C-alpha positions as a printed NumPy array, in Angstrom:
array([[ 72.626,  51.993,  81.679],
       [ 74.144,  55.467,  83.286],
       [ 75.681,  57.838,  80.748],
       [ 78.076,  60.597,  80.673],
       [ 76.047,  63.778,  79.635],
       [ 77.354,  67.013,  78.632],
       [ 74.652,  69.669,  79.295],
       [ 73.959,  73.144,  78.563],
       [ 71.199,  75.466,  79.822],
       [ 71.415,  73.872,  83.225],
       [ 70.585,  77.074,  85.386],
       [ 67.722,  78.136,  82.755],
       [ 63.997,  77.348,  83.434],
       [ 64.151,  74.07 ,  81.28 ],
       [ 67.468,  73.161,  82.776],
       [ 66.689,  73.574,  86.359],
       [ 63.768,  70.88 ,  85.861],
       [ 65.84 ,  68.616,  83.641],
       [ 69.105,  68.438,  85.662],
       [ 67.487,  66.782,  88.678],
       [ 66.109,  64.186,  86.498],
       [ 69.516,  63.282,  85.039],
       [ 71.371,  62.901,  88.206],
       [ 68.203,  61.086,  89.85 ],
       [ 68.519,  58.563,  86.989],
       [ 72.025,  57.762,  87.848],
       [ 73.663,  59.737,  84.842],
       [ 76.972,  61.733,  85.37 ],
       [ 76.389,  65.264,  84.186],
       [ 79.032,  67.848,  83.235],
       [ 77.198,  71.256,  82.954],
       [ 78.373,  74.203,  81.134],
       [ 77.712,  77.431,  83.394],
       [ 78.966,  81.078,  83.355],
       [ 79.037,  80.91 ,  87.325],
       [ 79.4  ,  77.532,  88.772],
       [ 78.198,  78.855,  92.067],
       [ 74.662,  78.826,  90.74 ],
       [ 74.685,  74.845,  90.737],
       [ 74.903,  73.394,  93.962],
       [ 77.395,  70.689,  94.609],
       [ 76.049,  67.101,  94.04 ],
       [ 77.297,  63.504,  93.254],
       [ 77.735,  63.139,  89.687],
       [ 77.63 ,  66.736,  88.767],
       [ 80.43 ,  68.894,  87.416],
       [ 80.193,  72.318,  86.633],
       [ 82.467,  73.566,  83.502],
       [ 82.995,  77.323,  83.863],
       [ 82.54 ,  79.069,  80.541],
       [ 80.118,  79.787,  77.71 ],
       [ 78.999,  78.852,  74.088],
       [ 81.816,  81.141,  72.746],
       [ 84.448,  79.501,  74.837],
       [ 86.045,  76.909,  72.721],
       [ 88.532,  75.633,  75.474],
       [ 85.271,  75.294,  77.952],
       [ 83.316,  73.484,  75.179],
       [ 86.039,  70.857,  74.773],
       [ 86.215,  70.282,  78.535],
       [ 82.422,  69.882,  78.528],
       [ 82.058,  67.358,  75.858],
       [ 85.406,  65.339,  76.642],
       [ 84.66 ,  61.59 ,  77.424],
       [ 80.941,  62.111,  77.31 ],
       [ 78.398,  59.746,  75.482],
       [ 75.708,  62.397,  74.601],
       [ 75.279,  66.381,  74.238],
       [ 72.089,  67.812,  75.583],
       [ 71.997,  71.421,  74.178],
       [ 69.282,  73.299,  76.341],
       [ 70.801,  76.689,  76.243],
       [ 69.375,  79.49 ,  73.915],
       [ 68.394,  82.939,  73.574],
       [ 64.875,  83.63 ,  73.691],
       [ 65.149,  87.545,  74.01 ],
       [ 67.865,  89.861,  72.182],
       [ 67.711,  93.533,  70.999],
       [ 68.774,  92.506,  67.296],
       [ 69.145,  89.798,  64.827],
       [ 72.644,  89.781,  65.806],
       [ 72.023,  88.765,  69.325],
       [ 69.872,  85.698,  68.286],
       [ 72.549,  84.489,  65.652],
       [ 75.315,  84.723,  68.261],
       [ 73.399,  82.916,  70.874],
       [ 71.335,  80.467,  69.125],
       [ 73.452,  79.776,  65.582],
       [ 76.919,  80.653,  66.484],
       [ 76.64 ,  78.96 ,  69.627],
       [ 75.348,  75.825,  68.617],
       [ 77.725,  75.504,  65.789],
       [ 80.756,  75.953,  68.539],
       [ 79.118,  73.178,  70.576],
       [ 78.871,  70.955,  67.392],
       [ 82.403,  71.413,  66.611],
       [ 83.56 ,  70.485,  69.937],
       [ 81.414,  67.403,  69.901],
       [ 82.496,  66.261,  66.636],
       [ 85.961,  66.729,  67.497],
       [ 85.728,  64.636,  70.465],
       [ 83.569,  61.948,  68.601],
       [ 80.571,  62.247,  70.88 ],
       [ 78.207,  59.618,  69.64 ],
       [ 75.005,  61.516,  70.092],
       [ 73.464,  65.028,  70.109],
       [ 70.151,  66.406,  71.582],
       [ 69.211,  69.64 ,  70.513],
       [ 66.205,  71.607,  72.218],
       [ 65.054,  73.76 ,  69.245],
       [ 61.534,  75.284,  69.421],
       [ 58.236,  75.003,  67.493],
       [ 59.176,  78.484,  66.132],
       [ 61.592,  76.923,  63.874],
       [ 58.896,  75.566,  61.653],
       [ 57.878,  79.792,  60.74 ],
       [ 61.399,  81.393,  60.396],
       [ 59.928,  84.17 ,  58.566],
       [ 57.724,  85.497,  61.387],
       [ 60.666,  86.611,  63.575],
       [ 64.329,  86.4  ,  64.488],
       [ 64.009,  84.129,  67.258],
       [ 62.354,  81.434,  64.835],
       [ 64.764,  82.129,  62.081],
       [ 67.645,  81.556,  64.498],
       [ 66.383,  78.245,  65.936],
       [ 65.619,  77.124,  62.098],
       [ 69.151,  78.115,  61.367],
       [ 70.669,  76.278,  64.104],
       [ 68.899,  73.041,  63.26 ],
       [ 70.482,  73.377,  59.869],
       [ 73.929,  73.961,  61.196],
       [ 73.323,  70.72 ,  63.384],
       [ 72.468,  68.633,  60.488],
       [ 75.317,  69.839,  58.361],
       [ 77.699,  68.848,  61.14 ],
       [ 76.415,  65.999,  62.689],
       [ 75.347,  62.763,  60.978],
       [ 71.587,  62.076,  60.873],
       [ 71.918,  58.926,  62.816],
       [ 73.583,  60.784,  65.891],
       [ 71.19 ,  63.783,  65.847],
       [ 67.842,  64.195,  67.798],
       [ 66.217,  67.746,  67.314],
       [ 63.262,  68.061,  69.734],
       [ 60.781,  71.184,  68.878],
       [ 58.524,  72.166,  72.212],
       [ 55.601,  74.135,  71.689],
       [ 55.012,  76.762,  74.041],
       [ 56.574,  75.763,  77.541],
       [ 54.854,  76.795,  80.695],
       [ 55.454,  75.794,  84.306],
       [ 56.562,  77.017,  87.731],
       [ 59.67 ,  79.289,  87.292],
       [ 58.978,  80.878,  83.854],
       [ 58.67 ,  84.499,  84.207],
       [ 57.954,  84.662,  80.471],
       [ 54.427,  83.598,  80.838],
       [ 53.727,  85.746,  83.752],
       [ 52.014,  88.637,  81.806],
       [ 49.817,  86.05 ,  80.418],
       [ 49.008,  84.438,  83.885],
       [ 48.362,  87.827,  85.24 ],
       [ 45.823,  88.362,  82.452],
       [ 43.827,  85.337,  83.036],
       [ 43.587,  86.192,  86.794],
       [ 42.162,  89.696,  85.733],
       [ 38.499,  90.474,  85.846],
       [ 39.058,  91.631,  82.316],
       [ 41.368,  89.483,  80.091],
       [ 43.013,  91.451,  77.417],
       [ 44.6  ,  88.512,  75.324],
       [ 46.412,  88.721,  71.917],
       [ 44.869,  86.767,  68.977],
       [ 41.427,  85.607,  68.273],
       [ 39.189,  82.964,  69.522],
       [ 40.37 ,  80.619,  66.552],
       [ 43.893,  80.702,  67.19 ],
       [ 45.262,  77.265,  67.996],
       [ 48.73 ,  76.487,  69.929],
       [ 50.526,  73.564,  71.403],
       [ 51.616,  73.931,  75.007],
       [ 53.687,  71.345,  77.053],
       [ 54.622,  71.656,  81.007],
       [ 58.135,  71.77 ,  81.712],
       [ 58.266,  68.647,  83.642],
       [ 56.829,  66.737,  80.76 ],
       [ 59.454,  68.483,  78.367],
       [ 62.525,  67.365,  80.924],
       [ 61.192,  63.866,  80.983],
       [ 61.084,  63.682,  77.119],
       [ 64.699,  65.342,  76.778],
       [ 65.962,  62.748,  79.389],
       [ 64.472,  60.081,  77.454],
       [ 65.899,  61.395,  74.46 ],
       [ 69.361,  61.408,  75.609],
       [ 69.076,  57.888,  77.017],
       [ 67.676,  56.175,  74.139],
       [ 69.457,  57.943,  71.303],
       [ 66.218,  57.987,  69.043],
       [ 67.296,  60.351,  66.043],
       [ 65.21 ,  62.709,  64.161],
       [ 63.062,  65.743,  64.539],
       [ 59.81 ,  65.585,  66.91 ],
       [ 57.467,  68.234,  67.438],
       [ 56.248,  68.169,  71.348],
       [ 53.011,  69.105,  72.984],
       [ 50.94 ,  67.83 ,  75.98 ],
       [ 49.371,  65.388,  73.376],
       [ 45.781,  67.107,  73.158],
       [ 46.045,  68.389,  69.85 ],
       [ 46.637,  72.109,  70.533],
       [ 44.411,  74.714,  72.705],
       [ 42.383,  78.076,  72.004],
       [ 42.141,  81.03 ,  74.069],
       [ 38.633,  80.093,  75.382],
       [ 40.095,  76.691,  76.436],
       [ 42.654,  78.59 ,  78.649],
       [ 40.059,  81.022,  80.007],
       [ 37.436,  78.071,  80.836],
       [ 40.556,  76.348,  82.779],
       [ 41.219,  79.592,  84.862],
       [ 37.387,  80.367,  85.279],
       [ 37.019,  76.636,  86.948],
       [ 39.897,  76.751,  89.616],
       [ 39.949,  80.735,  90.179],
       [ 36.815,  82.248,  88.849],
       [ 38.844,  84.486,  86.373],
       [ 38.548,  86.124,  84.085],
       [ 35.109,  87.211,  83.926],
       [ 35.182,  88.766,  80.457],
       [ 37.77 ,  88.59 ,  77.558],
       [ 38.694,  91.234,  75.065],
       [ 40.839,  90.173,  72.302],
       [ 43.37 ,  92.833,  71.232],
       [ 43.228,  93.548,  67.183],
       [ 46.116,  92.599,  65.433],
       [ 46.783,  95.986,  63.875],
       [ 46.737,  97.402,  67.384],
       [ 49.19 ,  94.86 ,  68.67 ],
       [ 51.381,  95.234,  65.552],
       [ 51.387,  99.106,  66.401],
       [ 52.596,  98.25 ,  69.791],
       [ 55.254,  95.896,  68.249],
       [ 56.718,  98.202,  65.975],
       [ 56.899, 100.842,  68.692],
       [ 58.704,  98.292,  70.898],
       [ 61.216,  98.146,  67.827],
       [ 61.857, 101.585,  68.004],
       [ 62.351, 101.655,  71.912],
       [ 64.698,  98.499,  71.519],
       [ 66.934, 100.305,  68.758],
       [ 66.958, 103.386,  70.841],
       [ 67.917, 101.594,  74.394],
       [ 69.541,  98.846,  73.192],
       [ 67.476,  96.58 ,  75.189],
       [ 64.78 ,  94.07 ,  74.284],
       [ 61.065,  95.819,  74.613],
       [ 58.589,  93.896,  76.239],
       [ 56.623,  93.347,  72.79 ],
       [ 58.238,  93.763,  69.41 ],
       [ 56.843,  93.087,  65.945],
       [ 58.364,  89.591,  65.562],
       [ 56.826,  88.269,  68.743],
       [ 53.151,  89.939,  67.894],
       [ 53.603,  87.989,  64.513],
       [ 54.259,  84.8  ,  66.264],
       [ 51.405,  85.359,  68.594],
       [ 48.837,  86.188,  65.869],
       [ 50.126,  83.119,  63.834],
       [ 46.892,  80.843,  63.514],
       [ 48.424,  77.527,  63.627],
       [ 50.995,  76.513,  66.248],
       [ 49.953,  72.675,  66.207],
       [ 52.634,  69.845,  66.566],
       [ 52.936,  67.473,  63.642],
       [ 53.198,  63.653,  64.391],
       [ 54.853,  61.546,  65.372],
       [ 55.356,  63.448,  68.558],
       [ 57.01 ,  61.647,  71.533],
       [ 55.184,  58.936,  73.171],
       [ 54.956,  59.111,  77.054],
       [ 52.775,  57.872,  79.777],
       [ 50.553,  60.33 ,  81.882],
       [ 51.135,  63.467,  80.189],
       [ 50.528,  66.573,  82.061],
       [ 47.501,  68.095,  80.673],
       [ 46.442,  71.699,  80.655],
       [ 43.499,  71.336,  83.098],
       [ 46.276,  70.23 ,  85.655],
       [ 49.345,  71.896,  84.563],
       [ 47.932,  75.554,  84.352],
       [ 46.172,  75.663,  87.824],
       [ 49.602,  74.158,  89.436],
       [ 51.623,  76.715,  87.782],
       [ 49.045,  79.78 ,  88.778],
       [ 49.346,  78.353,  92.385],
       [ 53.169,  78.418,  92.399],
       [ 53.4  ,  81.848,  91.454],
       [ 50.845,  83.013,  94.016],
       [ 52.676,  81.191,  96.674],
       [ 55.85 ,  83.216,  95.635],
       [ 53.664,  86.389,  95.679],
       [ 53.971,  87.269,  91.983],
       [ 50.34 ,  86.531,  91.342],
       [ 47.283,  87.661,  93.193],
       [ 44.912,  85.357,  95.135],
       [ 41.469,  85.36 ,  93.637],
       [ 38.052,  85.433,  95.365],
       [ 37.37 ,  81.801,  94.295],
       [ 40.445,  79.302,  94.304],
       [ 39.53 ,  75.707,  93.643],
       [ 42.361,  73.477,  94.771],
       [ 41.38 ,  70.522,  93.398],
       [ 43.347,  68.868,  90.647],
       [ 41.96 ,  66.815,  87.953],
       [ 42.744,  62.936,  88.182],
       [ 45.187,  61.836,  85.465],
       [ 43.957,  58.946,  83.543],
       [ 46.83 ,  56.238,  83.014],
       [ 47.424,  56.328,  79.301],
       [ 50.286,  56.198,  76.958],
       [ 50.018,  58.911,  74.042],
       [ 52.092,  60.311,  71.37 ]])
């Protein structure tokens, strides 16, 4: 049954993949955007000019809708204040508007980082935003999705990692023992669309259903398809933290987020970023052996990553199965 959906983050990495899925499914979407020109005109799509600190725009966004899908969030900020303003205060403003308009369902895209809020400002802000929603929305109205590391075409945040994996010698953070969940962006978008439609309440941690990955697994995938890296060097944690503290100082001096900061380093070196059940059941999840090479080839086609001497364009077949 078609729904009337209020969407934030439509022009971001995840939102750009999610929006077409919602429209193709026949839903009517109102999207909150700072610049409506960034959204192409489409049937059943209404652009609402504004941001999460604009109460009038939020009221217009949620008016006469069946579900709020909150994808927008701050992933990089020069200070704790920036994360709180974007992820906590913005979520609170949206939740107030949804409650005032009596919107029956709220789907919030959090992060697995919320499970370890002491590691950095980002995880702390996502954890706080979840608590805000639990206070403001009834438990039967609220669905919180905690994706693990999201990757796929268009995500510039993973570009440094992909460059490392295509290098002759890959400099990688962490150790061979680090385990972390990953999820391809199309899979995440499918789950969000499903959550908006079904109205399933609760908190769900999301990965590609493979039970987590290690750095050697990522290396094996790129070696199979691209022949790189030929050598792997794991950066010692002490050295990485030193770079992170230097990034903290640079951020305070310039007011611009440095590439590496201590909170990010602590997250990278955390040993266990694995998702807890029940997850979200779906058919034919995009597994790493398929999704990672596809992502790299997309970047190569954009001229953002170099071609390698050996590029195996074969794609592993996907089994027809339902997993959770």
